[in-house]
N, CA, C and O atoms as a MOPAC input file, in Angstrom:
PM7 MOZYME 1SCF
protein

 N      0.83600 1    -1.17300 1     0.00000 1
 C      0.00000 1     0.00000 1     0.00000 1
 C      0.88300 1     1.24000 1     0.00000 1
 O      1.92600 1     1.26600 1     0.65400 1
 N      0.47500 1     2.24200 1    -0.71700 1
 C      1.22300 1     3.49300 1    -0.78100 1
 C      0.58600 1     4.48400 1     0.18500 1
 O     -0.60200 1     4.78900 1     0.08700 1
 N      1.39000 1     4.98200 1     1.11700 1
 C      0.92200 1     5.94600 1     2.09700 1
 C      1.50600 1     7.31800 1     1.78300 1
 O      2.56100 1     7.42700 1     1.15900 1
 N      0.81200 1     8.35800 1     2.22100 1
 C      1.36800 1     9.70400 1     2.08600 1
 C      2.47800 1     9.85000 1     3.11600 1
 O      2.60600 1     9.02100 1     4.01700 1
 N      3.27100 1    10.89200 1     2.98600 1
 C      4.36400 1    11.08900 1     3.93900 1
 C      3.83300 1    11.36600 1     5.33700 1
 O      4.50300 1    11.06500 1     6.32500 1
 N      2.64200 1    11.93500 1     5.43100 1
 C      2.03700 1    12.21800 1     6.73200 1
 C      1.53600 1    10.93000 1     7.38900 1
 O      1.69400 1    10.73800 1     8.59500 1
 N      0.93500 1    10.05600 1     6.59300 1
 C      0.49400 1     8.76400 1     7.10800 1
 C      1.69900 1     7.93700 1     7.54800 1
 O      1.66600 1     7.29100 1     8.59500 1
 N      2.75300 1     7.96000 1     6.75200 1
 C      3.97100 1     7.21400 1     7.09000 1
 C      4.54900 1     7.69400 1     8.41100 1
 O      4.91100 1     6.88600 1     9.26600 1
 N      4.63500 1     9.01200 1     8.57900 1
 C      5.17000 1     9.56700 1     9.82600 1
 C      4.29200 1     9.18600 1    11.01100 1
 O      4.80700 1     8.84700 1    12.07600 1
 N      2.99100 1     9.23600 1    10.84100 1
 C      2.06500 1     8.89900 1    11.92700 1
 C      2.16700 1     7.41200 1    12.29000 1
 O      2.18100 1     7.05600 1    13.46800 1
 N      2.23900 1     6.55400 1    11.27800 1
 C      2.33100 1     5.10900 1    11.50700 1
 C      3.61600 1     4.76200 1    12.25300 1
 O      3.58400 1     4.04100 1    13.25000 1
 N      4.74100 1     5.27600 1    11.77200 1
 C      6.02900 1     4.95900 1    12.38300 1
 C      6.11000 1     5.53600 1    13.79300 1
 O      6.61500 1     4.87500 1    14.70000 1
 N      5.62000 1     6.75800 1    13.98800 1
 C      5.63900 1     7.36800 1    15.31200 1
 C      4.77000 1     6.62400 1    16.30700 1
 O      5.16700 1     6.40900 1    17.45200 1
 N      3.57500 1     6.22900 1    15.86500 1
 C      2.66800 1     5.49000 1    16.74900 1
 C      3.25700 1     4.12600 1    17.10800 1
 O      3.16900 1     3.68900 1    18.25600 1
 N      3.85100 1     3.46100 1    16.13100 1
 C      4.44100 1     2.14100 1    16.39800 1
 C      5.65900 1     2.26000 1    17.31400 1
 O      5.86100 1     1.41200 1    18.18300 1
 N      6.47100 1     3.30200 1    17.12900 1
 C      7.62900 1     3.50700 1    18.00700 1
 C      7.16700 1     3.73600 1    19.44300 1
 O      7.79400 1     3.24400 1    20.38100 1
 N      6.07700 1     4.47900 1    19.61900 1
 C      5.53100 1     4.68900 1    20.96100 1
 C      5.05800 1     3.36800 1    21.56100 1
 O      5.31400 1     3.09600 1    22.73400 1
 N      4.37400 1     2.54800 1    20.77100 1
 C      3.92900 1     1.23900 1    21.25700 1
 C      5.11300 1     0.39200 1    21.69100 1
 O      5.07200 1    -0.23500 1    22.74900 1
 N      6.15700 1     0.36700 1    20.89300 1
 C      7.34700 1    -0.43300 1    21.21700 1
 C      7.99800 1     0.07900 1    22.49300 1
 O      8.42000 1    -0.71400 1    23.33500 1
 N      8.08400 1     1.40300 1    22.64500 1
 C      8.71000 1     1.96400 1    23.84600 1
 C      7.88500 1     1.68300 1    25.09700 1
 O      8.41900 1     1.69900 1    26.20600 1
 N      6.58500 1     1.42500 1    24.93000 1
 C      5.71600 1     1.11500 1    26.06200 1
 C      5.64300 1    -0.38800 1    26.33600 1
 O      4.90800 1    -0.82000 1    27.22400 1
 N      6.40700 1    -1.19400 1    25.57300 1
 C      6.48700 1    -2.61900 1    25.87300 1
 C      5.77000 1    -3.54400 1    24.91200 1
 O      5.65000 1    -4.73500 1    25.19800 1
 N      5.29000 1    -3.04700 1    23.78800 1
 C      4.61300 1    -3.90900 1    22.81500 1
 C      5.62300 1    -4.89200 1    22.21900 1
 O      6.80700 1    -4.57100 1    22.11300 1
 N      5.17000 1    -6.07600 1    21.83200 1
 C      6.10000 1    -7.05200 1    21.25100 1
 C      6.64400 1    -6.57100 1    19.90500 1
 O      5.93700 1    -5.92800 1    19.12900 1
 N      7.89300 1    -6.89000 1    19.64700 1
 C      8.54900 1    -6.52400 1    18.39400 1
 C      8.27000 1    -7.62500 1    17.38200 1
 O      8.40600 1    -8.80800 1    17.69300 1
 N      7.87900 1    -7.23700 1    16.16600 1
 C      7.41500 1    -8.20100 1    15.17700 1
 C      8.47900 1    -8.64300 1    14.18300 1
 O      8.20900 1    -9.49900 1    13.33900 1
 N      9.67800 1    -8.08200 1    14.26100 1
 C     10.77200 1    -8.46500 1    13.36200 1
 C     12.02300 1    -8.72700 1    14.18900 1
 O     12.16600 1    -8.22700 1    15.30500 1
 N     12.92000 1    -9.51500 1    13.62300 1
 C     14.20600 1    -9.74300 1    14.28500 1
 C     15.17100 1    -8.65300 1    13.85200 1
 O     15.37500 1    -8.42600 1    12.66000 1
 N     15.76000 1    -7.98400 1    14.83000 1
 C     16.71100 1    -6.92200 1    14.53200 1
 C     17.65900 1    -6.75300 1    15.70700 1
 O     17.34200 1    -7.12800 1    16.83600 1
 N     18.80900 1    -6.19100 1    15.43100 1
 C     19.77700 1    -5.92700 1    16.49100 1
 C     19.63400 1    -4.51700 1    17.03900 1
 O     20.33100 1    -4.14600 1    17.98400 1
 N     18.74500 1    -3.73600 1    16.46300 1
 C     18.55600 1    -2.35100 1    16.88800 1
 C     17.82600 1    -2.30100 1    18.22400 1
 O     17.01900 1    -3.18000 1    18.53100 1
 N     18.11300 1    -1.26200 1    19.02300 1
 C     17.46000 1    -1.14000 1    20.32000 1
 C     16.62100 1     0.12800 1    20.44400 1
 O     15.83400 1     0.26000 1    21.38100 1
 N     16.78300 1     1.05900 1    19.50800 1
 C     16.00000 1     2.29200 1    19.52100 1
 C     14.59800 1     2.00300 1    18.97200 1
 O     14.48200 1     1.45300 1    17.87700 1
 N     13.52900 1     2.35800 1    19.70200 1
 C     12.16500 1     2.07200 1    19.23400 1
 C     11.84600 1     2.65200 1    17.85800 1
 O     11.12700 1     2.03000 1    17.07700 1
 N     12.37400 1     3.83600 1    17.55600 1
 C     12.11600 1     4.44600 1    16.25600 1
 C     12.76600 1     3.64200 1    15.12900 1
 O     12.15900 1     3.44700 1    14.07600 1
 N     13.98200 1     3.18100 1    15.34600 1
 C     14.66000 1     2.36800 1    14.33200 1
 C     13.95900 1     1.02600 1    14.14500 1
 O     13.85500 1     0.53300 1    13.02200 1
 N     13.48100 1     0.43800 1    15.23000 1
 C     12.73400 1    -0.83000 1    15.14100 1
 C     11.44800 1    -0.61000 1    14.36100 1
 O     11.08900 1    -1.42500 1    13.51100 1
 N     10.75000 1     0.49000 1    14.64600 1
 C      9.51200 1     0.80500 1    13.93100 1
 C      9.78000 1     0.99600 1    12.43900 1
 O      8.96900 1     0.58200 1    11.61000 1
 N     10.89600 1     1.61100 1    12.09300 1
 C     11.25100 1     1.78400 1    10.68000 1
 C     11.49800 1     0.44000 1    10.00600 1
 O     11.07600 1     0.23100 1     8.86900 1
 N     12.17800 1    -0.47300 1    10.69600 1
 C     12.43000 1    -1.81100 1    10.13800 1
 C     11.10200 1    -2.53400 1     9.94100 1
 O     10.89200 1    -3.17000 1     8.90800 1
 N     10.20600 1    -2.44500 1    10.91800 1
 C      8.88800 1    -3.07000 1    10.78600 1
 C      8.11100 1    -2.46600 1     9.61500 1
 O      7.47700 1    -3.19300 1     8.85100 1
 N      8.15700 1    -1.15700 1     9.47300 1
 C      7.45000 1    -0.48700 1     8.38100 1
 C      7.99200 1    -0.94600 1     7.02600 1
 O      7.22300 1    -1.24700 1     6.11400 1
 N      9.30200 1    -0.99600 1     6.90200 1
 C      9.91800 1    -1.42900 1     5.64400 1
 C      9.60400 1    -2.88900 1     5.33300 1
 O      9.59900 1    -3.28100 1     4.16700 1
 N      9.34200 1    -3.70200 1     6.36200 1
 C      9.01300 1    -5.11600 1     6.17900 1
 C      7.51300 1    -5.35500 1     6.05700 1
 O      7.07400 1    -6.50200 1     5.97300 1
 N      6.71900 1    -4.27300 1     6.04800 1
 C      5.25200 1    -4.35600 1     5.98400 1
 C      4.67800 1    -5.19500 1     7.12600 1
 O      3.75000 1    -5.97700 1     6.91900 1
 N      5.22800 1    -5.03400 1     8.32800 1
 C      4.79100 1    -5.80800 1     9.49000 1
 C      4.09900 1    -4.93900 1    10.55000 1
 O      3.85700 1    -5.41400 1    11.66000 1
 N      3.78500 1    -3.70600 1    10.23900 1
 C      3.19500 1    -2.80600 1    11.22600 1
 C      1.69800 1    -3.09800 1    11.33400 1
 O      0.98100 1    -3.03700 1    10.33500 1
 N      1.22000 1    -3.41700 1    12.54800 1
 C     -0.19500 1    -3.76500 1    12.72500 1
 C     -1.07300 1    -2.53400 1    12.96100 1
 O     -1.77000 1    -2.45500 1    13.97300 1
 N     -1.04200 1    -1.58300 1    12.04300 1
 C     -1.81900 1    -0.35000 1    12.18100 1
 C     -2.65500 1    -0.16700 1    10.92100 1
 O     -2.15900 1    -0.35100 1     9.80900 1
 N     -3.92200 1     0.19400 1    11.09500 1
 C     -4.83900 1     0.41700 1     9.99300 1
 C     -5.00800 1     1.91100 1     9.76300 1
 O     -5.07400 1     2.68800 1    10.71600 1
 N     -5.07800 1     2.31400 1     8.50000 1
 C     -5.25900 1     3.71700 1     8.14200 1
 C     -6.63600 1     3.87500 1     7.50200 1
 O     -6.99900 1     3.11700 1     6.60300 1
 N     -7.40200 1     4.86500 1     7.97200 1
 C     -8.70300 1     5.17900 1     7.38200 1
 C     -8.58900 1     6.50600 1     6.66000 1
 O     -8.17000 1     7.50700 1     7.24200 1
 N     -8.96400 1     6.51100 1     5.38900 1
 C     -8.94500 1     7.73400 1     4.59400 1
 C    -10.37100 1     8.13000 1     4.26400 1
 O    -11.18100 1     7.30000 1     3.85100 1
 N    -10.66700 1     9.40300 1     4.45000 1
 C    -11.98900 1     9.90900 1     4.07300 1
 C    -11.85800 1    10.50500 1     2.67400 1
 O    -11.14000 1    11.48300 1     2.46300 1
 N    -12.56800 1     9.89500 1     1.72500 1
 C    -12.54600 1    10.35700 1     0.35400 1
 C    -13.98900 1    10.68000 1    -0.03900 1
 O    -14.79200 1     9.77900 1    -0.28300 1
 N    -14.30300 1    11.95900 1    -0.09800 1
 C    -15.65600 1    12.35600 1    -0.40800 1
 C    -16.61100 1    11.93400 1     0.69400 1
 O    -16.42400 1    12.29400 1     1.85700 1
 N    -17.62700 1    11.17600 1     0.33200 1
 C    -18.64800 1    10.73600 1     1.28400 1
 C    -18.33800 1     9.39000 1     1.92100 1
 O    -18.94500 1     9.03900 1     2.93300 1
 N    -17.40600 1     8.62700 1     1.35400 1
 C    -17.13200 1     7.30400 1     1.90100 1
 C    -15.77300 1     7.26700 1     2.56900 1
 O    -14.91300 1     8.10800 1     2.31000 1
 N    -15.59000 1     6.28500 1     3.42800 1
 C    -14.33100 1     6.10400 1     4.15600 1
 C    -13.64200 1     4.86800 1     3.61300 1
 O    -14.24000 1     3.79400 1     3.55500 1
 N    -12.38700 1     5.01500 1     3.21400 1
 C    -11.61000 1     3.90800 1     2.68300 1
 C    -10.67000 1     3.40600 1     3.77800 1
 O     -9.93000 1     4.19300 1     4.36900 1
 N    -10.69700 1     2.09900 1     4.05000 1
 C     -9.83200 1     1.50200 1     5.05700 1
 C     -8.69900 1     0.78300 1     4.35200 1
 O     -8.92400 1    -0.07700 1     3.50000 1
 N     -7.46600 1     1.14900 1     4.72000 1
 C     -6.28500 1     0.54100 1     4.09100 1
 C     -5.65300 1    -0.45200 1     5.02700 1
 O     -4.64600 1    -1.07100 1     4.68200 1

């Protein structure tokens, strides 16, 4: 799925916060910084976050 730069920033930031609060890590990595881990997860398409876009009258769920 193609996300806008704003959606990408929101997804990675939200996931980094989850990781820093103790959420399980979904990829194997040697990194310890939550933001770097979130970036690896995002690049691997493993982020468990749903994006809702409002387009006109209907809402599209990605």
